[in-house]
C-alpha positions in Angstrom: -54.9 -137.8 162.2 -52.7 -134.8 162.5 -55.7 -132.2 162.2 -57.7 -133.9 164.9 -54.6 -133.7 167.2 -54.1 -129.9 166.5 -57.8 -128.9 167.4 -57.9 -131.3 170.2 -55.2 -129.5 171.9 -56.4 -126.3 170.8 -59.7 -127.5 172.8 -57.4 -128.4 175.8 -55.6 -125.1 176.0 -58.8 -122.9 175.7 -61.1 -125.1 178.4 -57.5 -125.0 180.7 -57.4 -121.0 180.2 -60.7 -120.4 181.0 -60.5 -122.6 183.9 -57.2 -120.8 185.0 -58.9 -117.1 184.4 -61.8 -118.4 186.4 -59.8 -119.4 189.4 -57.6 -116.3 189.2 -60.9 -113.8 188.9 -62.4 -115.7 191.7 -59.4 -115.9 193.6 -58.9 -112.1 193.4 -57.5 -109.8 195.9 -60.3 -110.3 198.3 -62.2 -112.8 200.5 -65.8 -110.9 199.9 -66.6 -107.7 198.9 -67.2 -106.8 203.0 -63.5 -107.7 203.7 -60.0 -106.3 202.0 -57.9 -109.1 203.3 -56.6 -111.1 200.4 -57.1 -114.7 200.7 -55.3 -115.5 197.3 -52.4 -113.9 195.4 -52.5 -111.4 193.1 -50.9 -111.1 189.4 -48.2 -109.1 191.3 -47.5 -111.4 194.4 -46.9 -114.6 191.7 -44.8 -112.4 189.5 -42.6 -110.7 192.4 -42.3 -114.3 194.2 -41.5 -116.1 190.4 -39.0 -113.5 189.7 -37.1 -114.0 193.0 -37.3 -117.7 192.8 -35.7 -117.6 189.2 -33.3 -115.1 190.2 -32.0 -117.4 193.0 -30.7 -120.0 190.4 -28.9 -117.7 188.0 -25.2 -117.9 187.4 -25.2 -114.1 188.3 -28.4 -113.1 190.2 -27.3 -109.6 190.7 -27.4 -109.1 186.5 -31.0 -110.2 186.4 -33.6 -107.9 184.6 -37.0 -109.0 183.6 -38.0 -107.5 180.4 -42.1 -107.1 180.5 -44.7 -108.9 182.8 -44.7 -112.9 182.5 -47.8 -115.0 181.6 -49.3 -115.6 185.0 -51.9 -118.3 185.6 -53.5 -119.4 189.5 -55.1 -122.6 190.0 -57.0 -121.8 193.4 -58.4 -125.3 193.8 -54.7 -126.6 194.3 -53.3 -123.4 195.4 -50.8 -123.9 192.5 -49.3 -120.8 190.5 -47.6 -120.7 187.3 -45.3 -118.1 185.3 -44.1 -118.0 182.1 -41.4 -114.7 181.0 -38.3 -114.0 180.2 -35.1 -112.9 182.1 -32.0 -111.3 180.9 -28.9 -112.2 183.1 -25.0 -112.7 182.5 -24.1 -116.3 182.0 -21.1 -117.8 183.4 -18.7 -116.5 180.7 -20.2 -112.6 181.5 -22.0 -112.5 178.2 -25.9 -111.3 178.7 -28.5 -113.7 177.4 -32.2 -113.7 177.2 -33.7 -116.7 178.0 -37.7 -118.2 178.6 -38.4 -119.2 182.2 -41.1 -121.4 183.6 -42.1 -121.5 187.1 -44.6 -123.8 188.7 -44.9 -123.5 192.5 -47.1 -124.3 195.4 -48.4 -121.8 197.9 -47.8 -122.9 201.6 -48.6 -119.4 203.5 -51.6 -117.8 204.0 -50.5 -114.1 204.2 -47.3 -112.4 202.4 -48.1 -114.3 199.3 -45.4 -112.0 197.5 -42.7 -113.7 199.6 -40.3 -116.3 197.7 -40.5 -118.3 201.3 -43.8 -118.8 200.9 -43.9 -120.7 197.5 -42.5 -124.4 196.9 -41.0 -125.0 193.7 -42.5 -127.8 191.7 -40.7 -127.2 188.3 -38.5 -124.9 187.2 -37.0 -124.5 183.8 -34.6 -121.5 182.3 -33.9 -121.8 178.4 -33.8 -125.2 177.6 -32.6 -126.8 180.9 -34.5 -128.2 183.8 -33.1 -126.7 187.2 -35.8 -128.4 189.2 -38.2 -131.2 188.3 -41.6 -131.9 190.1 -39.9 -134.2 192.6 -37.6 -131.1 194.1 -35.0 -133.2 192.5 -32.1 -130.4 191.5 -30.4 -131.3 187.7 -26.6 -130.9 187.2 -27.3 -130.9 183.3 -30.3 -131.2 181.4 -32.0 -134.4 180.9 -31.2 -136.7 177.9 -34.3 -137.5 176.8 -33.9 -136.2 173.3 -36.4 -138.7 171.3 -38.7 -137.3 168.7 -42.0 -137.4 169.2 -43.5 -140.8 168.4 -46.1 -139.4 165.7 -45.3 -136.6 163.4 -46.3 -133.4 165.0 -46.5 -129.6 163.4 -44.8 -127.0 164.8 -48.6 -125.6 166.0 -49.3 -128.7 167.4 -46.2 -129.3 169.7 -46.7 -125.5 171.0 -50.5 -126.4 171.8 -49.0 -129.6 173.8 -46.3 -127.4 175.4 -49.3 -124.6 176.6 -51.8 -127.5 177.7 -48.7 -129.0 180.0 -47.8 -126.0 181.4 -51.5 -125.0 182.0 -51.7 -128.3 183.9 -48.7 -127.7 186.1 -46.0 -129.4 184.0 -42.9 -127.2 183.2 -43.0 -128.0 179.5 -40.3 -125.2 178.7 -41.0 -122.6 176.1 -43.7 -122.6 173.9 -41.7 -122.4 170.6 -43.1 -125.4 169.1 -39.9 -127.3 169.2 -39.8 -131.0 170.5 -36.9 -131.3 172.8 -35.9 -133.0 176.5 -37.9 -130.2 178.5 -41.3 -131.1 176.6 -40.2 -135.1 176.5 -40.1 -135.1 180.1 -43.1 -132.8 180.6 -45.2 -135.6 179.1 -43.7 -138.3 180.7 -44.4 -136.7 183.9 -48.0 -136.4 182.7 -48.4 -139.6 181.8 -47.0 -141.2 185.0 -49.4 -139.2 187.1 -52.2 -140.1 185.0 -51.7 -143.8 185.2 -50.1 -144.2 181.3 -47.5 -145.9 180.3 -44.5 -143.9 180.8 -43.4 -142.7 177.5 -43.2 -139.7 175.4 -46.4 -140.8 173.3 -48.9 -138.4 172.3 -51.9 -140.3 171.4 -55.6 -140.0 172.2 -55.2 -141.5 175.9 -52.9 -138.7 176.5 -55.3 -136.2 175.0 -58.3 -137.3 177.2 -56.2 -137.2 180.4 -55.3 -133.6 179.5 -59.1 -133.0 179.0 -59.7 -134.4 182.2 -62.0 -137.3 181.0 
């Protein structure tokens, strides 16, 4: 059972990744070979917007630094983007911390894609804490969902699950292979949106829904 779940998740991530790459390439930076006007955001636009949105929700925004480049996905069909990266910033006690962030956001403008005002946040996590969920509900503290996954999953299997959920537009947190409240909530939200019993069960029905069957 464990091997089946692992390879099913690998296939899901691979297919989702290819689809996202296709969307990004087809959306591109130009609408056609005869026009230089952008009709979709490029990697730089999404990166600038995502980093701005993350900075807005830090304890000390002015101290924020973003090492490297985030992993970016663009869903042209739904005009949704996701970015996974790292941010260095001071916490409430003045200590510099490096945390991973996940941003899921919806494009609302037809130009100036780099502007934060052109994006509506659907999900935002910084470290292991939910800041905003898919219903735009602010979180004063991280969710209390701490139950272990209903079936035994390896670290690699949980990582594949987390990546698959993020690719589908659910802020499952850092793909670290650790089952926690953010991943559990993402599973529940995905099950709710796909008319499955609302719980954190990782079963064949969940895998089929992730595959789009």
